[in-house]
Backbone bond lengths (Angstrom), bond angles and torsions (degrees), N, CA, C in turn:
res aa  C-N    CA-C-N  psi(-1)  N-CA   C-N-CA  omega(-1)  CA-C   N-CA-C  phi
1 M - - - 1.445 - - 1.454 105.42 -
2 S 1.325 112.72 132.57 1.471 124.63 178.36 1.352 115.97 -103.50
3 I 1.272 118.99 139.77 1.555 125.35 -175.87 1.487 107.52 -95.62
4 E 1.303 118.96 122.27 1.468 122.68 -177.93 1.605 107.86 -76.21
5 P 1.234 113.90 144.18 1.357 117.45 178.39 1.624 114.34 -65.50
6 Y 1.458 113.93 145.81 1.345 115.41 177.08 1.555 112.20 -70.37
7 Y 1.262 116.74 -33.48 1.537 122.24 -175.86 1.600 100.87 -117.01
8 P 1.420 126.52 75.11 1.315 120.13 -173.18 1.624 114.63 -65.14
9 N 1.482 115.94 -30.95 1.477 115.57 -179.41 1.477 110.75 -72.52
10 L 1.411 116.10 -32.65 1.399 113.81 179.28 1.572 114.69 -70.84
11 E 1.451 114.27 -38.45 1.429 118.10 168.67 1.509 117.09 -55.77
12 A 1.426 119.16 -40.80 1.390 120.75 176.69 1.501 111.85 -68.75
13 E 1.312 122.73 -36.52 1.401 126.47 175.27 1.565 117.76 -59.07
14 F 1.345 108.14 -40.21 1.416 119.79 176.13 1.556 108.54 -64.38
15 S 1.162 115.71 -44.22 1.489 123.79 -176.01 1.580 103.67 -66.40
16 R 1.303 117.42 -53.45 1.413 123.06 -168.08 1.577 106.37 -60.90
17 K 1.268 114.36 -35.19 1.537 116.21 -174.60 1.451 109.32 -100.14
18 G 1.370 125.99 3.33 1.337 125.07 173.56 1.415 115.00 70.27
19 I 1.396 112.73 27.67 1.485 115.41 176.82 1.484 115.98 -93.93
20 K 1.236 120.93 132.24 1.486 126.90 -169.79 1.537 100.52 -89.41
21 K 1.264 116.96 147.44 1.408 125.43 -179.37 1.656 108.17 -65.60
22 K 1.402 113.00 -41.06 1.324 119.39 179.76 1.640 112.92 -58.23
23 Q 1.225 114.86 -32.55 1.352 119.99 174.62 1.589 111.24 -66.29
24 I 1.269 117.19 -43.08 1.500 123.90 -177.06 1.517 104.95 -65.04
25 A 1.468 117.36 -51.72 1.348 118.89 176.18 1.588 122.21 -44.16
26 E 1.490 100.91 -51.59 1.431 107.33 175.45 1.498 117.88 -63.04
27 Q 1.319 116.92 -39.48 1.441 119.82 167.51 1.388 121.05 -54.37
28 L 1.352 119.38 -34.77 1.400 132.70 178.04 1.644 109.06 -75.18
29 G 1.288 113.90 -23.50 1.463 116.25 -173.77 1.507 109.58 76.36
30 I 1.321 121.00 31.18 1.404 123.76 179.94 1.598 110.84 -128.55
31 S 1.335 118.40 164.12 1.480 116.08 -174.29 1.463 108.10 -81.31
32 E 1.241 121.16 161.13 1.427 125.59 177.27 1.556 112.40 -60.70
33 R 1.329 116.04 -32.50 1.490 117.84 174.73 1.497 108.40 -70.66
34 A 1.214 123.20 -41.50 1.424 123.51 178.42 1.609 113.83 -60.36
35 F 1.441 107.93 -37.55 1.492 111.16 177.85 1.489 112.75 -69.78
36 S 1.357 108.07 -40.28 1.573 111.37 -179.68 1.583 111.51 -62.94
37 S 1.303 116.94 -37.97 1.455 120.99 172.10 1.375 115.91 -55.40
38 K 1.354 117.44 -37.38 1.482 123.93 178.17 1.514 107.75 -74.18
39 M 1.240 123.10 -39.89 1.491 125.40 -175.50 1.435 113.37 -74.11
40 T 1.409 115.41 -17.22 1.457 119.48 172.12 1.416 116.04 -99.46
41 G 1.316 115.42 3.90 1.536 121.47 176.11 1.412 112.11 81.12
42 K 1.207 123.72 6.57 1.429 126.89 178.64 1.518 110.91 -66.56
43 N 1.349 114.23 -38.07 1.465 127.87 -176.02 1.487 103.17 -132.60
44 D 1.383 117.62 147.04 1.489 123.97 175.95 1.514 109.18 -90.36
45 F 1.424 109.45 147.45 1.442 120.27 167.27 1.611 111.16 -63.95
46 W 1.315 112.29 135.60 1.500 117.00 167.99 1.635 104.76 -65.71
47 L 1.274 117.86 152.53 1.394 118.10 -179.64 1.518 116.21 -62.36
48 S 1.388 111.64 -34.35 1.459 119.49 178.01 1.629 112.04 -64.98
49 E 1.429 106.18 -36.16 1.601 110.36 178.81 1.572 105.83 -68.39
50 A 1.231 120.08 -42.79 1.510 123.98 -173.52 1.519 106.69 -64.02
51 F 1.457 116.66 -45.24 1.475 111.27 175.30 1.537 112.72 -69.32
52 A 1.213 123.49 -27.49 1.465 123.85 -179.08 1.573 106.52 -66.01
53 I 1.325 115.56 -43.18 1.510 121.08 172.93 1.486 111.64 -60.64
54 Y 1.282 112.88 -54.39 1.406 119.66 -176.50 1.637 113.15 -53.69
55 S 1.251 113.88 -32.14 1.496 117.55 -175.49 1.579 111.04 -69.65
56 L 1.353 113.04 -11.67 1.521 119.34 171.54 1.423 116.34 -78.31
57 F 1.418 116.45 -8.84 1.494 118.95 -167.64 1.494 109.67 -135.22
58 T 1.361 117.39 91.87 1.402 120.45 -169.62 1.591 109.46 -82.67
59 D 1.288 113.22 -16.98 1.457 120.77 -173.66 1.611 121.45 -94.00
60 V 1.366 105.66 1.49 1.479 113.94 -175.81 1.455 103.83 -132.37
61 S 1.473 114.53 141.83 1.477 120.78 -179.75 1.570 105.34 -70.80
62 F 1.364 113.20 155.17 1.425 114.81 170.77 1.429 117.10 -60.36
63 T 1.212 119.69 -40.75 1.536 128.85 178.05 1.534 108.91 -54.96
64 D 1.395 108.91 -49.56 1.467 109.97 -177.66 1.549 115.14 -67.28
65 L 1.402 111.54 -41.30 1.429 123.08 -177.95 1.459 110.71 -52.99
66 F 1.383 120.26 -47.36 1.259 129.57 -173.26 1.552 117.50 -101.26
67 A 1.339 111.49 14.22 1.517 115.43 176.76 1.500 104.56 -67.75
68 H 1.361 115.57 140.66 1.511 124.08 178.53 1.452 113.73 -128.04
69 K 1.310 118.50 161.15 1.423 124.92 -168.80 1.438 107.36 -74.85
């Protein structure tokens, strides 16, 4: 049984651009565990974190990038 990502578009964009989640966590100044918790929807991204991530993706709208299931 496979678990679908909470932010499927964000997961896809990370993969498409070859961005490692560890890199994003470091850039945000949070642990990989904290980042994973946000990516699974257990915790929310702070707005500043979401905008920092969004700044890496100029070809996707903010709404589409952070759309969740």
